[in-house]
Steps between C-alpha positions, in 0.01 A plus 500: 500500500502857388836500324384192286196700394698811417742287300215369294368850437849617400523204270173598333683802344667244268305338222800306389661192644856623492781256420747728672506784746530853374828672592500842674528686175221304338284557806568872485415516125186290563387748774564794264281340226229432761514865617451625141203253451347608828502866396329405176240294677438773753445747216309290247395173654519156343475619144774757552755227562657324210825311495622709202419824685659391824811395323534827315447706813743289699765517229508134438345242260169312505704175520660615829164587642363163400812331653435663837124484520379240246199692372304813548286345762813363672632852518172640635475213751841607625374863535190376695706286730726802576192710565366231731818474694520884531135504618575232759796697632290814520229315694752349744628854573157667519375594853236278636235552769554224769150563631349354183387138501645272232213541258525880502878487472478290186218709359699822562813353341331382188324826453835676514626263233213608281592864560856430401382312184283798410822714491634283223194390299674456171769273634232293673296490182804356315554249782137382496510465117817299528368267762194414290675485165549169323870504606428616849575282799149539661407648841634196683850651483376773744396265780832564696422874476145454633642316803771749560260796483292351778810432706601853463160630594488281807878569579524125539768346273406145606129524412403215271207486260364175623133597412585659164385841622794680339448315182125591479580867599770504238252406229280776620799738484567391148138570396532845670813577306327404183212734591747770584678476162225403252161518659251775591521473866643796694772487756264533808292203380807291434637574848165408655506167310846401626443613853164315518653189370783518751260554784283208403803263458696604811226569757509224754164314540 
């Protein structure tokens, strides 16, 4: 169900298996630290985020940052999950053209996601570096997001990925994000790639 997938995506913000729940004050402090880190990632990308610098800017200690996030990659994974959830909310609230067929709906939605990613390239660059780092959790953690993006595009919360179309399109999306943040491809070419992939995957035979 949709809520189960969203819960998995929310859980992906945490790289630690917590032995207890954070209280309200701890959750607020954790969110403040994450906001500081996001500003740094938005400005300077992956290399611009260090535990020591985040701690200093947030007025806390490196030990506290490690306690809340486990590692630098755990912190950036948290930021990327927040970005993903924000992106999903934006997509759900974006106007859609009911005259489009399913393939064109998905293609248009994923092209918009690329546009939004282009607005925050440095944060995305940090996220992509984190996913593929030795301590990263791998792209599999994003499978719930891929499914939810397609559901939002189709305005169908009960759609299921029985043929792995969302999974395949999600891997294409990941490659497009890598191109956007590190490769030579321009935005028009990246948008063409993701829309073409969506049309090929979702056009009914």
